[in-house]
PyMOL Python script that loads the backbone (N, CA, C, O; Angstrom):
from pymol import cmd

cmd.read_pdbstr("""\
ATOM      1  N   MET A   1     118.780  -3.396  19.924  1.00  0.00           N
ATOM      2  CA  MET A   1     117.394  -3.287  20.323  1.00  0.00           C
ATOM      3  C   MET A   1     117.265  -2.726  21.734  1.00  0.00           C
ATOM      4  O   MET A   1     116.391  -1.898  21.989  1.00  0.00           O
ATOM      5  N   GLU A   2     118.135  -3.172  22.667  1.00  0.00           N
ATOM      6  CA  GLU A   2     118.066  -2.680  24.039  1.00  0.00           C
ATOM      7  C   GLU A   2     118.403  -1.202  24.105  1.00  0.00           C
ATOM      8  O   GLU A   2     117.775  -0.470  24.870  1.00  0.00           O
ATOM      9  N   THR A   3     119.352  -0.749  23.347  1.00  0.00           N
ATOM     10  CA  THR A   3     119.752   0.647  23.353  1.00  0.00           C
ATOM     11  C   THR A   3     118.583   1.535  22.923  1.00  0.00           C
ATOM     12  O   THR A   3     118.381   2.622  23.466  1.00  0.00           O
ATOM     13  N   ASN A   4     117.842   1.067  21.969  1.00  0.00           N
ATOM     14  CA  ASN A   4     116.712   1.819  21.476  1.00  0.00           C
ATOM     15  C   ASN A   4     115.651   1.987  22.561  1.00  0.00           C
ATOM     16  O   ASN A   4     115.059   3.061  22.674  1.00  0.00           O
ATOM     17  N   LEU A   5     115.394   0.933  23.375  1.00  0.00           N
ATOM     18  CA  LEU A   5     114.414   1.013  24.453  1.00  0.00           C
ATOM     19  C   LEU A   5     114.887   1.956  25.558  1.00  0.00           C
ATOM     20  O   LEU A   5     114.091   2.692  26.141  1.00  0.00           O
ATOM     21  N   ILE A   6     116.176   1.927  25.837  1.00  0.00           N
ATOM     22  CA  ILE A   6     116.717   2.817  26.869  1.00  0.00           C
ATOM     23  C   ILE A   6     116.589   4.271  26.417  1.00  0.00           C
ATOM     24  O   ILE A   6     116.211   5.137  27.206  1.00  0.00           O
ATOM     25  N   VAL A   7     116.897   4.534  25.175  1.00  0.00           N
ATOM     26  CA  VAL A   7     116.788   5.897  24.643  1.00  0.00           C
ATOM     27  C   VAL A   7     115.336   6.361  24.677  1.00  0.00           C
ATOM     28  O   VAL A   7     115.050   7.500  25.046  1.00  0.00           O
ATOM     29  N   GLU A   8     114.420   5.471  24.290  1.00  0.00           N
ATOM     30  CA  GLU A   8     112.997   5.829  24.322  1.00  0.00           C
ATOM     31  C   GLU A   8     112.535   6.103  25.752  1.00  0.00           C
ATOM     32  O   GLU A   8     111.762   7.031  25.990  1.00  0.00           O
ATOM     33  N   GLY A   9     113.007   5.297  26.703  1.00  0.00           N
ATOM     34  CA  GLY A   9     112.668   5.521  28.113  1.00  0.00           C
ATOM     35  C   GLY A   9     113.186   6.853  28.612  1.00  0.00           C
ATOM     36  O   GLY A   9     112.492   7.562  29.341  1.00  0.00           O
ATOM     37  N   LEU A  10     114.404   7.198  28.222  1.00  0.00           N
ATOM     38  CA  LEU A  10     114.966   8.497  28.616  1.00  0.00           C
ATOM     39  C   LEU A  10     114.203   9.656  27.991  1.00  0.00           C
ATOM     40  O   LEU A  10     114.033  10.702  28.617  1.00  0.00           O
ATOM     41  N   LYS A  11     113.740   9.469  26.751  1.00  0.00           N
ATOM     42  CA  LYS A  11     112.949  10.524  26.102  1.00  0.00           C
ATOM     43  C   LYS A  11     111.639  10.747  26.840  1.00  0.00           C
ATOM     44  O   LYS A  11     111.244  11.887  27.087  1.00  0.00           O
ATOM     45  N   PHE A  12     110.957   9.643  27.197  1.00  0.00           N
ATOM     46  CA  PHE A  12     109.699   9.767  27.932  1.00  0.00           C
ATOM     47  C   PHE A  12     109.911  10.389  29.310  1.00  0.00           C
ATOM     48  O   PHE A  12     109.093  11.186  29.768  1.00  0.00           O
ATOM     49  N   MET A  13     111.009  10.023  29.967  1.00  0.00           N
ATOM     50  CA  MET A  13     111.310  10.585  31.278  1.00  0.00           C
ATOM     51  C   MET A  13     111.551  12.093  31.165  1.00  0.00           C
ATOM     52  O   MET A  13     111.033  12.865  31.972  1.00  0.00           O
ATOM     53  N   ALA A  14     112.329  12.511  30.176  1.00  0.00           N
ATOM     54  CA  ALA A  14     112.611  13.928  29.983  1.00  0.00           C
ATOM     55  C   ALA A  14     111.339  14.691  29.632  1.00  0.00           C
ATOM     56  O   ALA A  14     111.134  15.807  30.110  1.00  0.00           O
ATOM     57  N   LEU A  15     110.493  14.104  28.809  1.00  0.00           N
ATOM     58  CA  LEU A  15     109.237  14.752  28.451  1.00  0.00           C
ATOM     59  C   LEU A  15     108.334  14.910  29.668  1.00  0.00           C
ATOM     60  O   LEU A  15     107.747  15.972  29.877  1.00  0.00           O
ATOM     61  N   GLY A  16     108.223  13.860  30.468  1.00  0.00           N
ATOM     62  CA  GLY A  16     107.381  13.922  31.671  1.00  0.00           C
ATOM     63  C   GLY A  16     107.906  14.909  32.691  1.00  0.00           C
ATOM     64  O   GLY A  16     107.144  15.713  33.227  1.00  0.00           O
ATOM     65  N   MET A  17     109.191  14.857  32.965  1.00  0.00           N
ATOM     66  CA  MET A  17     109.772  15.772  33.948  1.00  0.00           C
ATOM     67  C   MET A  17     109.734  17.211  33.442  1.00  0.00           C
ATOM     68  O   MET A  17     109.525  18.138  34.225  1.00  0.00           O
ATOM     69  N   GLY A  18     109.933  17.401  32.155  1.00  0.00           N
ATOM     70  CA  GLY A  18     109.845  18.748  31.585  1.00  0.00           C
ATOM     71  C   GLY A  18     108.441  19.307  31.677  1.00  0.00           C
ATOM     72  O   GLY A  18     108.261  20.494  31.947  1.00  0.00           O
ATOM     73  N   THR A  19     107.440  18.458  31.453  1.00  0.00           N
ATOM     74  CA  THR A  19     106.056  18.893  31.560  1.00  0.00           C
ATOM     75  C   THR A  19     105.727  19.317  32.991  1.00  0.00           C
ATOM     76  O   THR A  19     105.113  20.361  33.211  1.00  0.00           O
ATOM     77  N   VAL A  20     106.139  18.502  33.956  1.00  0.00           N
ATOM     78  CA  VAL A  20     105.889  18.835  35.363  1.00  0.00           C
ATOM     79  C   VAL A  20     106.622  20.117  35.743  1.00  0.00           C
ATOM     80  O   VAL A  20     106.053  20.976  36.416  1.00  0.00           O
ATOM     81  N   PHE A  21     107.864  20.254  35.327  1.00  0.00           N
ATOM     82  CA  PHE A  21     108.639  21.456  35.639  1.00  0.00           C
ATOM     83  C   PHE A  21     107.985  22.697  35.035  1.00  0.00           C
ATOM     84  O   PHE A  21     107.890  23.731  35.696  1.00  0.00           O
ATOM     85  N   LEU A  22     107.539  22.603  33.798  1.00  0.00           N
ATOM     86  CA  LEU A  22     106.868  23.726  33.147  1.00  0.00           C
ATOM     87  C   LEU A  22     105.574  24.074  33.869  1.00  0.00           C
ATOM     88  O   LEU A  22     105.275  25.252  34.067  1.00  0.00           O
ATOM     89  N   PHE A  23     104.806  23.071  34.263  1.00  0.00           N
ATOM     90  CA  PHE A  23     103.577  23.316  35.009  1.00  0.00           C
ATOM     91  C   PHE A  23     103.865  24.029  36.322  1.00  0.00           C
ATOM     92  O   PHE A  23     103.153  24.967  36.679  1.00  0.00           O
ATOM     93  N   LEU A  24     104.897  23.601  37.047  1.00  0.00           N
ATOM     94  CA  LEU A  24     105.231  24.243  38.319  1.00  0.00           C
ATOM     95  C   LEU A  24     105.678  25.692  38.122  1.00  0.00           C
ATOM     96  O   LEU A  24     105.347  26.555  38.935  1.00  0.00           O
ATOM     97  N   ILE A  25     106.418  25.961  37.061  1.00  0.00           N
ATOM     98  CA  ILE A  25     106.840  27.329  36.779  1.00  0.00           C
ATOM     99  C   ILE A  25     105.612  28.205  36.498  1.00  0.00           C
ATOM    100  O   ILE A  25     105.513  29.320  37.009  1.00  0.00           O
ATOM    101  N   VAL A  26     104.688  27.702  35.692  1.00  0.00           N
ATOM    102  CA  VAL A  26     103.461  28.456  35.391  1.00  0.00           C
ATOM    103  C   VAL A  26     102.643  28.651  36.663  1.00  0.00           C
ATOM    104  O   VAL A  26     102.090  29.729  36.881  1.00  0.00           O
ATOM    105  N   LEU A  27     102.559  27.626  37.503  1.00  0.00           N
ATOM    106  CA  LEU A  27     101.810  27.719  38.750  1.00  0.00           C
ATOM    107  C   LEU A  27     102.385  28.782  39.673  1.00  0.00           C
ATOM    108  O   LEU A  27     101.635  29.563  40.258  1.00  0.00           O
ATOM    109  N   ILE A  28     103.694  28.823  39.811  1.00  0.00           N
ATOM    110  CA  ILE A  28     104.340  29.832  40.660  1.00  0.00           C
ATOM    111  C   ILE A  28     104.089  31.231  40.106  1.00  0.00           C
ATOM    112  O   ILE A  28     103.802  32.157  40.865  1.00  0.00           O
ATOM    113  N   GLY A  29     104.194  31.388  38.797  1.00  0.00           N
ATOM    114  CA  GLY A  29     103.928  32.690  38.186  1.00  0.00           C
ATOM    115  C   GLY A  29     102.492  33.146  38.404  1.00  0.00           C
ATOM    116  O   GLY A  29     102.252  34.317  38.698  1.00  0.00           O
ATOM    117  N   MET A  30     101.545  32.243  38.264  1.00  0.00           N
ATOM    118  CA  MET A  30     100.141  32.606  38.463  1.00  0.00           C
ATOM    119  C   MET A  30      99.849  32.945  39.923  1.00  0.00           C
ATOM    120  O   MET A  30      99.053  33.841  40.204  1.00  0.00           O
ATOM    121  N   MET A  31     100.486  32.235  40.848  1.00  0.00           N
ATOM    122  CA  MET A  31     100.278  32.530  42.265  1.00  0.00           C
ATOM    123  C   MET A  31     100.868  33.891  42.626  1.00  0.00           C
ATOM    124  O   MET A  31     100.267  34.632  43.405  1.00  0.00           O
ATOM    125  N   ASN A  32     102.021  34.228  42.080  1.00  0.00           N
ATOM    126  CA  ASN A  32     102.597  35.546  42.325  1.00  0.00           C
ATOM    127  C   ASN A  32     101.716  36.641  41.744  1.00  0.00           C
ATOM    128  O   ASN A  32     101.521  37.679  42.377  1.00  0.00           O
ATOM    129  N   LEU A  33     101.183  36.425  40.549  1.00  0.00           N
ATOM    130  CA  LEU A  33     100.280  37.390  39.943  1.00  0.00           C
ATOM    131  C   LEU A  33      99.015  37.548  40.774  1.00  0.00           C
ATOM    132  O   LEU A  33      98.535  38.665  40.972  1.00  0.00           O
ATOM    133  N   GLN A  34      98.475  36.441  41.260  1.00  0.00           N
ATOM    134  CA  GLN A  34      97.279  36.496  42.091  1.00  0.00           C
ATOM    135  C   GLN A  34      97.554  37.254  43.391  1.00  0.00           C
ATOM    136  O   GLN A  34      96.715  38.033  43.843  1.00  0.00           O
ATOM    137  N   ALA A  35      98.710  37.034  43.986  1.00  0.00           N
ATOM    138  CA  ALA A  35      99.058  37.731  45.222  1.00  0.00           C
ATOM    139  C   ALA A  35      99.150  39.238  44.984  1.00  0.00           C
ATOM    140  O   ALA A  35      98.695  40.027  45.813  1.00  0.00           O
ATOM    141  N   LYS A  36      99.734  39.637  43.863  1.00  0.00           N
ATOM    142  CA  LYS A  36      99.837  41.066  43.564  1.00  0.00           C
ATOM    143  C   LYS A  36      98.462  41.690  43.338  1.00  0.00           C
ATOM    144  O   LYS A  36      98.198  42.801  43.798  1.00  0.00           O
ATOM    145  N   VAL A  37      97.591  40.978  42.635  1.00  0.00           N
ATOM    146  CA  VAL A  37      96.243  41.497  42.377  1.00  0.00           C
ATOM    147  C   VAL A  37      95.456  41.616  43.677  1.00  0.00           C
ATOM    148  O   VAL A  37      94.777  42.617  43.907  1.00  0.00           O
ATOM    149  N   ILE A  38      95.546  40.600  44.522  1.00  0.00           N
ATOM    150  CA  ILE A  38      94.792  40.626  45.779  1.00  0.00           C
ATOM    151  C   ILE A  38      95.277  41.739  46.686  1.00  0.00           C
ATOM    152  O   ILE A  38      94.466  42.459  47.269  1.00  0.00           O
ATOM    153  N   THR A  39      96.600  41.895  46.817  1.00  0.00           N
ATOM    154  CA  THR A  39      97.100  42.952  47.697  1.00  0.00           C
ATOM    155  C   THR A  39      96.825  44.339  47.133  1.00  0.00           C
ATOM    156  O   THR A  39      96.741  45.305  47.892  1.00  0.00           O
ATOM    157  N   ARG A  40      96.685  44.455  45.829  1.00  0.00           N
ATOM    158  CA  ARG A  40      96.407  45.769  45.246  1.00  0.00           C
ATOM    159  C   ARG A  40      94.947  46.167  45.430  1.00  0.00           C
ATOM    160  O   ARG A  40      94.662  47.304  45.806  1.00  0.00           O
ATOM    161  N   TYR A  41      94.026  45.252  45.170  1.00  0.00           N
ATOM    162  CA  TYR A  41      92.614  45.592  45.208  1.00  0.00           C
ATOM    163  C   TYR A  41      91.937  45.284  46.547  1.00  0.00           C
ATOM    164  O   TYR A  41      90.858  45.811  46.819  1.00  0.00           O
ATOM    165  N   PHE A  42      92.539  44.454  47.376  1.00  0.00           N
ATOM    166  CA  PHE A  42      91.979  44.112  48.677  1.00  0.00           C
ATOM    167  C   PHE A  42      93.047  44.238  49.761  1.00  0.00           C
ATOM    168  O   PHE A  42      93.467  43.227  50.324  1.00  0.00           O
ATOM    169  N   PRO A  43      93.492  45.449  50.063  1.00  0.00           N
ATOM    170  CA  PRO A  43      94.542  45.597  51.086  1.00  0.00           C
ATOM    171  C   PRO A  43      93.992  45.288  52.473  1.00  0.00           C
ATOM    172  O   PRO A  43      92.802  45.464  52.732  1.00  0.00           O
ATOM    173  N   GLU A  44      94.858  44.829  53.354  1.00  0.00           N
ATOM    174  CA  GLU A  44      94.452  44.549  54.729  1.00  0.00           C
ATOM    175  C   GLU A  44      94.341  45.858  55.491  1.00  0.00           C
ATOM    176  O   GLU A  44      95.201  46.727  55.351  1.00  0.00           O
ATOM    177  N   PRO A  45      93.287  46.014  56.303  1.00  0.00           N
ATOM    178  CA  PRO A  45      93.163  47.244  57.091  1.00  0.00           C
ATOM    179  C   PRO A  45      94.229  47.275  58.184  1.00  0.00           C
ATOM    180  O   PRO A  45      94.555  46.253  58.787  1.00  0.00           O
ATOM    181  N   HIS A  46      94.757  48.458  58.419  1.00  0.00           N
ATOM    182  CA  HIS A  46      95.787  48.613  59.442  1.00  0.00           C
ATOM    183  C   HIS A  46      95.116  48.735  60.802  1.00  0.00           C
ATOM    184  O   HIS A  46      94.201  49.539  60.980  1.00  0.00           O
ATOM    185  N   ALA A  47      95.571  47.938  61.755  1.00  0.00           N
ATOM    186  CA  ALA A  47      95.020  47.976  63.099  1.00  0.00           C
ATOM    187  C   ALA A  47      95.633  49.147  63.862  1.00  0.00           C
ATOM    188  O   ALA A  47      96.815  49.454  63.711  1.00  0.00           O
ATOM    189  N   ALA A  48      94.816  49.786  64.675  1.00  0.00           N
ATOM    190  CA  ALA A  48      95.309  50.887  65.497  1.00  0.00           C
ATOM    191  C   ALA A  48      96.219  50.318  66.583  1.00  0.00           C
ATOM    192  O   ALA A  48      95.861  49.330  67.224  1.00  0.00           O
ATOM    193  N   PRO A  49      97.380  50.919  66.800  1.00  0.00           N
ATOM    194  CA  PRO A  49      98.280  50.387  67.823  1.00  0.00           C
ATOM    195  C   PRO A  49      97.686  50.579  69.216  1.00  0.00           C
ATOM    196  O   PRO A  49      97.112  51.625  69.521  1.00  0.00           O
ATOM    197  N   ASP A  50      97.832  49.552  70.059  1.00  0.00           N
ATOM    198  CA  ASP A  50      97.345  49.637  71.435  1.00  0.00           C
ATOM    199  C   ASP A  50      98.279  50.520  72.247  1.00  0.00           C
ATOM    200  O   ASP A  50      99.484  50.579  72.002  1.00  0.00           O
ATOM    201  N   SER A  51      97.696  51.196  73.207  1.00  0.00           N
ATOM    202  CA  SER A  51      98.527  52.034  74.068  1.00  0.00           C
ATOM    203  C   SER A  51      99.315  51.135  75.010  1.00  0.00           C
ATOM    204  O   SER A  51      98.762  50.176  75.549  1.00  0.00           O
ATOM    205  N   PRO A  52     100.596  51.425  75.219  1.00  0.00           N
ATOM    206  CA  PRO A  52     101.435  50.547  76.033  1.00  0.00           C
ATOM    207  C   PRO A  52     101.086  50.591  77.518  1.00  0.00           C
ATOM    208  O   PRO A  52     101.513  49.707  78.261  1.00  0.00           O
ATOM    209  N   SER A  53     100.328  51.583  77.976  1.00  0.00           N
ATOM    210  CA  SER A  53     100.020  51.696  79.397  1.00  0.00           C
ATOM    211  C   SER A  53      98.971  50.682  79.832  1.00  0.00           C
ATOM    212  O   SER A  53      98.849  50.401  81.025  1.00  0.00           O
ATOM    213  N   LYS A  54      98.218  50.130  78.900  1.00  0.00           N
ATOM    214  CA  LYS A  54      97.170  49.182  79.251  1.00  0.00           C
ATOM    215  C   LYS A  54      97.719  47.757  79.180  1.00  0.00           C
ATOM    216  O   LYS A  54      97.582  47.086  78.157  1.00  0.00           O
ATOM    217  N   ALA A  55      98.329  47.307  80.250  1.00  0.00           N
ATOM    218  CA  ALA A  55      98.845  45.946  80.310  1.00  0.00           C
ATOM    219  C   ALA A  55      97.777  45.055  80.939  1.00  0.00           C
ATOM    220  O   ALA A  55      97.203  45.414  81.967  1.00  0.00           O
ATOM    221  N   PRO A  56      97.506  43.911  80.344  1.00  0.00           N
ATOM    222  CA  PRO A  56      96.474  43.044  80.913  1.00  0.00           C
ATOM    223  C   PRO A  56      96.922  42.474  82.246  1.00  0.00           C
ATOM    224  O   PRO A  56      98.035  41.964  82.370  1.00  0.00           O
ATOM    225  N   SER A  57      96.048  42.562  83.248  1.00  0.00           N
ATOM    226  CA  SER A  57      96.370  42.029  84.560  1.00  0.00           C
ATOM    227  C   SER A  57      95.774  40.630  84.683  1.00  0.00           C
ATOM    228  O   SER A  57      94.765  40.319  84.051  1.00  0.00           O
ATOM    229  N   ALA A  58      96.400  39.803  85.491  1.00  0.00           N
ATOM    230  CA  ALA A  58      95.937  38.430  85.662  1.00  0.00           C
ATOM    231  C   ALA A  58      94.773  38.414  86.639  1.00  0.00           C
ATOM    232  O   ALA A  58      94.957  38.756  87.807  1.00  0.00           O
ATOM    233  N   PRO A  59      93.585  38.029  86.202  1.00  0.00           N
ATOM    234  CA  PRO A  59      92.449  37.963  87.116  1.00  0.00           C
ATOM    235  C   PRO A  59      92.565  36.775  88.053  1.00  0.00           C
ATOM    236  O   PRO A  59      93.440  35.926  87.881  1.00  0.00           O
ATOM    237  N   ALA A  60      91.679  36.712  89.052  1.00  0.00           N
ATOM    238  CA  ALA A  60      91.724  35.648  90.047  1.00  0.00           C
ATOM    239  C   ALA A  60      91.442  34.286  89.423  1.00  0.00           C
ATOM    240  O   ALA A  60      91.891  33.265  89.942  1.00  0.00           O
ATOM    241  N   LYS A  61      90.701  34.259  88.313  1.00  0.00           N
ATOM    242  CA  LYS A  61      90.393  32.988  87.663  1.00  0.00           C
ATOM    243  C   LYS A  61      91.670  32.304  87.188  1.00  0.00           C
ATOM    244  O   LYS A  61      91.787  31.080  87.259  1.00  0.00           O
ATOM    245  N   ASP A  62      92.628  33.098  86.704  1.00  0.00           N
ATOM    246  CA  ASP A  62      93.880  32.517  86.248  1.00  0.00           C
ATOM    247  C   ASP A  62      94.638  31.875  87.397  1.00  0.00           C
ATOM    248  O   ASP A  62      95.255  30.824  87.220  1.00  0.00           O
ATOM    249  N   ASN A  63      94.603  32.485  88.566  1.00  0.00           N
ATOM    250  CA  ASN A  63      95.286  31.909  89.727  1.00  0.00           C
ATOM    251  C   ASN A  63      94.663  30.581  90.108  1.00  0.00           C
ATOM    252  O   ASN A  63      95.374  29.655  90.499  1.00  0.00           O
ATOM    253  N   LYS A  64      93.338  30.472  90.000  1.00  0.00           N
ATOM    254  CA  LYS A  64      92.668  29.209  90.311  1.00  0.00           C
ATOM    255  C   LYS A  64      93.039  28.140  89.293  1.00  0.00           C
ATOM    256  O   LYS A  64      93.240  26.978  89.648  1.00  0.00           O
ATOM    257  N   LYS A  65      93.129  28.538  88.025  1.00  0.00           N
ATOM    258  CA  LYS A  65      93.513  27.580  86.994  1.00  0.00           C
ATOM    259  C   LYS A  65      94.939  27.098  87.210  1.00  0.00           C
ATOM    260  O   LYS A  65      95.227  25.910  87.065  1.00  0.00           O
ATOM    261  N   ILE A  66      95.822  28.010  87.552  1.00  0.00           N
ATOM    262  CA  ILE A  66      97.216  27.651  87.780  1.00  0.00           C
ATOM    263  C   ILE A  66      97.318  26.694  88.962  1.00  0.00           C
ATOM    264  O   ILE A  66      98.081  25.729  88.908  1.00  0.00           O
ATOM    265  N   ALA A  67      96.559  26.947  90.033  1.00  0.00           N
ATOM    266  CA  ALA A  67      96.587  26.067  91.198  1.00  0.00           C
ATOM    267  C   ALA A  67      96.050  24.680  90.846  1.00  0.00           C
ATOM    268  O   ALA A  67      96.588  23.673  91.307  1.00  0.00           O
ATOM    269  N   ALA A  68      94.996  24.622  90.032  1.00  0.00           N
ATOM    270  CA  ALA A  68      94.421  23.334  89.652  1.00  0.00           C
ATOM    271  C   ALA A  68      95.388  22.550  88.770  1.00  0.00           C
ATOM    272  O   ALA A  68      95.530  21.338  88.935  1.00  0.00           O
ATOM    273  N   ILE A  69      96.042  23.215  87.851  1.00  0.00           N
ATOM    274  CA  ILE A  69      97.006  22.545  86.973  1.00  0.00           C
ATOM    275  C   ILE A  69      98.197  22.042  87.777  1.00  0.00           C
ATOM    276  O   ILE A  69      98.679  20.931  87.555  1.00  0.00           O
ATOM    277  N   THR A  70      98.669  22.859  88.710  1.00  0.00           N
ATOM    278  CA  THR A  70      99.804  22.466  89.548  1.00  0.00           C
ATOM    279  C   THR A  70      99.439  21.261  90.406  1.00  0.00           C
ATOM    280  O   THR A  70     100.240  20.339  90.557  1.00  0.00           O
ATOM    281  N   ALA A  71      98.237  21.267  90.966  1.00  0.00           N
ATOM    282  CA  ALA A  71      97.798  20.136  91.790  1.00  0.00           C
ATOM    283  C   ALA A  71      97.683  18.867  90.946  1.00  0.00           C
ATOM    284  O   ALA A  71      98.052  17.785  91.403  1.00  0.00           O
ATOM    285  N   ALA A  72      97.176  18.993  89.727  1.00  0.00           N
ATOM    286  CA  ALA A  72      97.050  17.823  88.858  1.00  0.00           C
ATOM    287  C   ALA A  72      98.415  17.255  88.490  1.00  0.00           C
ATOM    288  O   ALA A  72      98.588  16.038  88.441  1.00  0.00           O
ATOM    289  N   ILE A  73      99.378  18.125  88.232  1.00  0.00           N
ATOM    290  CA  ILE A  73     100.737  17.661  87.899  1.00  0.00           C
ATOM    291  C   ILE A  73     101.375  16.987  89.107  1.00  0.00           C
ATOM    292  O   ILE A  73     102.025  15.951  88.970  1.00  0.00           O
ATOM    293  N   MET A  74     101.193  17.570  90.286  1.00  0.00           N
ATOM    294  CA  MET A  74     101.755  16.968  91.503  1.00  0.00           C
ATOM    295  C   MET A  74     101.129  15.596  91.754  1.00  0.00           C
ATOM    296  O   MET A  74     101.831  14.652  92.116  1.00  0.00           O
ATOM    297  N   HIS A  75      99.819  15.481  91.566  1.00  0.00           N
ATOM    298  CA  HIS A  75      99.137  14.211  91.749  1.00  0.00           C
ATOM    299  C   HIS A  75      99.640  13.176  90.735  1.00  0.00           C
ATOM    300  O   HIS A  75      99.849  12.014  91.083  1.00  0.00           O
ATOM    301  N   HIS A  76      99.830  13.593  89.503  1.00  0.00           N
ATOM    302  CA  HIS A  76     100.307  12.681  88.455  1.00  0.00           C
ATOM    303  C   HIS A  76     101.723  12.196  88.746  1.00  0.00           C
ATOM    304  O   HIS A  76     102.041  11.029  88.517  1.00  0.00           O
ATOM    305  N   ASN A  77     102.568  13.084  89.247  1.00  0.00           N
ATOM    306  CA  ASN A  77     103.949  12.691  89.558  1.00  0.00           C
ATOM    307  C   ASN A  77     104.022  11.768  90.764  1.00  0.00           C
ATOM    308  O   ASN A  77     104.924  10.935  90.842  1.00  0.00           O
ATOM    309  N   ASN A  78     103.095  11.896  91.706  1.00  0.00           N
ATOM    310  CA  ASN A  78     103.114  11.059  92.913  1.00  0.00           C
ATOM    311  C   ASN A  78     102.519   9.688  92.667  1.00  0.00           C
ATOM    312  O   ASN A  78     102.801   8.762  93.427  1.00  0.00           O
ATOM    313  N   VAL A  79     101.721   9.523  91.655  1.00  0.00           N
ATOM    314  CA  VAL A  79     101.069   8.224  91.392  1.00  0.00           C
ATOM    315  C   VAL A  79     101.975   7.268  90.730  1.00  0.00           C
ATOM    316  O   VAL A  79     101.579   6.139  90.443  1.00  0.00           O
TER     317      VAL A  79
END
""", "prot")
cmd.dss("prot")
cmd.show_as("cartoon", "prot")
cmd.util.cbc("prot")
cmd.orient("prot")
């Protein structure tokens, strides 16, 4: 009698795990198909490359922020 229950439990486990595995395989396939459809019909626009000569310069506001952050850290370490 015990052997029969163990076999039935293993059958249910295999059925459940097989169902989940099959669902995940179908899900991955559908996501790949969706990705191909989206990239085919809705491609991302290509951004124009920025010219390398225009490097952003640090404005004076950044220097004030850096000084305030440094002062706050120094105050925190001294307390």
